[in-house]
N, C-alpha and C positions, 0 to 999 in steps of 0.2 A: 504494500500500500504506500503510495507516495504522500508527501507531507500536505499537499493541497487537498487530498481526499480524506485525510485523517481528521476526525472531528473530536472535539473536547467539550466536556461540561465546564460550567463556569469555574468550579473549584480547581480543575486542572489548568485552565487558562491562567487563573490568578497565581497559582503556584509556579507555573512555567515563566510567567512574566514578572514574578517576584513582587506582586501587589496583593491586596486583599479583594475579596469578591465585591465589596461595596465600591471599590475603585473601578472595577470592570463595569459595574452597573452605571456608575456615574459617567464614565467615558461614553457609554452607549447612550445615556440620556442626553449628554451634551453633543451627541453626533460626532464624536472624535474617532469612533471606530464604527465600521459598517454594522448595520442591524443584522444580527445573526439569524439564520434560518431556525425553524423550530421543528422538533420531532412531533410525531402524532401525539405523543404523551404530553406535549407542551414544553418540554425542556428545550432551552436554547442550545444550538449546536454551533460551536466556534471552530475556526480553522487556524492553521499556522499563521495566516495573514493577520488575524486578530492579535495573536501573541506578538508578532513582529511590530505591529502598529502601536501596541501598548508600550513595548520597549522603546520605540521611537519617541513616544510622548514622554516617558520617564527621563530619557537622556536629554531631551529638549528642556524639560523642567530643571534638570540639574544645571543647565547653562543659563537659567534665569528666564526662559521664555514663559509667558503666561499661557493659560489654556486657550485664550482667544488668539494669541499669536501662533500657537501650535496649530490651531485649527486652520489659520491662514496658510501656514507651511504645508500642512497636509493637503489642502485644496490645491496649492501650487504643484505639489508633488503628483497629484492625480490628474491635473489639467494638462492635456496633451500640448496645448499651445503655450504653456508657461515656459520661461527660459531660466537658465542658470543665473543670469544677471538679476532676475527678480528675487530669487532665493538669496543671492548675495546681498541685495539691498535690505532684505529682512534681517540678515545677520549683522549688517553694518548698523542698522537702527538699534538693534539690541546692544551692540557694542557701545554705541553712544550713550544709551541709557545706563549701562554699567559704569562707564567713565563718570557720568554725572553723579551716580550713587556713591561711587568711591570718593569723589570730591566732597559730597555732603557728609559722608562718614568721617573723612579727615577733618572737616570743620568741626563736627561734633566732638571728635576725639580731642582736638586742641582746646575746645571750650571746656570739656570735662577736666583736662589737665589743669587749666587755669583755675577752675573751681576747686579742685582738690588741693592745688598749691596754695590757694587763698585761705585755707582752713588749717589751723595747727592742731585741731582736735581737742582743744581745751575750752573751758568755759561753758556757760549755759547755752542750751540749744537756741534760745531766743536771739543770741548774738552770733550764731553760726553764719559765717559769710556765704556758705553754700545756700542755705535757706534764704538769706537776704537777697542773693543774686537771683534765685529762682522766683522770688516774689517780685522781682523787677526793680529792686532798689540797688543803689550803689553802682560803682563803675563796671563790675562784672555783669550785673543785671542789664546795664545799658548795652554792653557787648552782645549779650544774649538776644536782646530785642532787635539789634541791628543786623544780626547774623542772618 
């Protein structure tokens, strides 16, 4: 029997794709994987294609793609008229998103270092420079508002 004719129940698909059954159902509901055929008994029957597509989705998520973006990638993948340059454009847009997130995280990191450095850990909490800054008072609070 070849892999395209081998069928699997949802639990087997989940296990082979290293996800849980709810994830498979969710991807089906979101139309990220093709609707599986059903046996007369009502059980859904999945193929190797479903497993591969779920693995594609999981790898894409690991790179930071949202499910909506993954759906676009899958549509491009299935569309005969789409080009490699369209897929490259999607990847470039995701790259730019990641660069912007890294810049935001670096700004947050620097602000947290400033907050931590501003506090010697002594005195009553009402005088804590971290709380004062988070409440928007003082010089560090001004930096937080302007960030």
